[in-house]
C-alpha positions in Angstrom: 4.0 -15.6 -24.1 4.4 -13.9 -20.8 4.2 -9.9 -20.6 4.6 -7.4 -18.4 1.9 -4.3 -19.4 3.6 -1.1 -18.0 1.1 -0.2 -20.0 -1.6 -0.7 -17.6 -3.1 1.7 -15.1 -3.5 -0.4 -12.9 0.1 -1.2 -12.7 1.5 2.2 -13.0 -0.9 2.5 -10.6 1.0 0.0 -8.5 4.3 1.7 -9.3 3.6 4.9 -8.9 2.7 3.9 -5.4 6.0 1.9 -4.6 8.3 5.7 -5.6 6.2 8.0 -3.6 5.0 6.5 -1.0 6.1 7.7 2.7 6.1 5.3 4.7 8.0 1.5 5.2 4.2 0.1 5.9 2.6 2.1 2.1 5.4 1.3 0.5 5.7 -2.8 1.5 2.3 -3.2 0.6 2.7 -1.1 -3.4 5.7 -3.6 -3.0 3.3 -6.3 -2.7 0.4 -6.2 -5.3 3.2 -5.2 -8.1 5.2 -9.0 -6.6 1.3 -10.4 -7.0 1.3 -8.5 -10.4 5.0 -10.3 -11.5 5.3 -13.3 -10.1 4.9 -16.0 -13.3 6.9 -13.8 -15.3 9.5 -11.8 -13.9 11.7 -12.6 -10.1 12.1 -9.4 -7.5 16.3 -9.4 -6.9 16.5 -7.2 -4.7 14.4 -4.5 -3.2 15.5 -0.8 -0.7 12.6 0.4 0.7 14.6 4.0 2.2 13.9 7.8 1.3 14.2 6.6 -2.5 12.9 3.0 -3.0 13.9 1.1 -5.2 12.9 -3.2 -6.5 15.0 -4.7 -9.3 13.7 -7.5 -10.6 14.8 -9.8 -13.5 12.7 -11.5 -15.9 12.3 -15.2 -15.9 13.7 -16.4 -19.9 14.3 -20.3 -19.4 12.9 -20.7 -22.8 10.4 -18.6 -23.9 10.9 -15.3 -24.8 8.7 -12.3 -23.1 8.0 -9.7 -24.0 7.8 -5.3 -22.3 5.9 -2.8 -23.5 6.8 -0.2 -22.1 5.5 4.0 -23.1 9.2 4.3 -22.7 10.8 6.4 -25.5 14.1 4.9 -24.7 16.0 2.4 -26.2 15.6 -1.1 -24.5 18.8 -2.3 -24.6 19.7 1.2 -22.5 16.1 0.5 -19.9 17.5 -0.8 -16.6 14.6 -0.2 -14.9 10.6 -0.8 -13.9 
């Protein structure tokens, strides 16, 4: 079963880098790192690199289940972003 391990410190750091970088080139580099990490499990649906960066991912679930591990206390049905 593919897993998006959001508890992985490297993924967490890439997410922080994407959000906190002030320049477009820094955000683009962080987005490329995330894209490489998620390539087997998720598809990048959309991205915004301006003052409020946003990346929307879709989990590819053709025949097998995908588990998302997170420390976020919100119920999974209310969580819409990574």
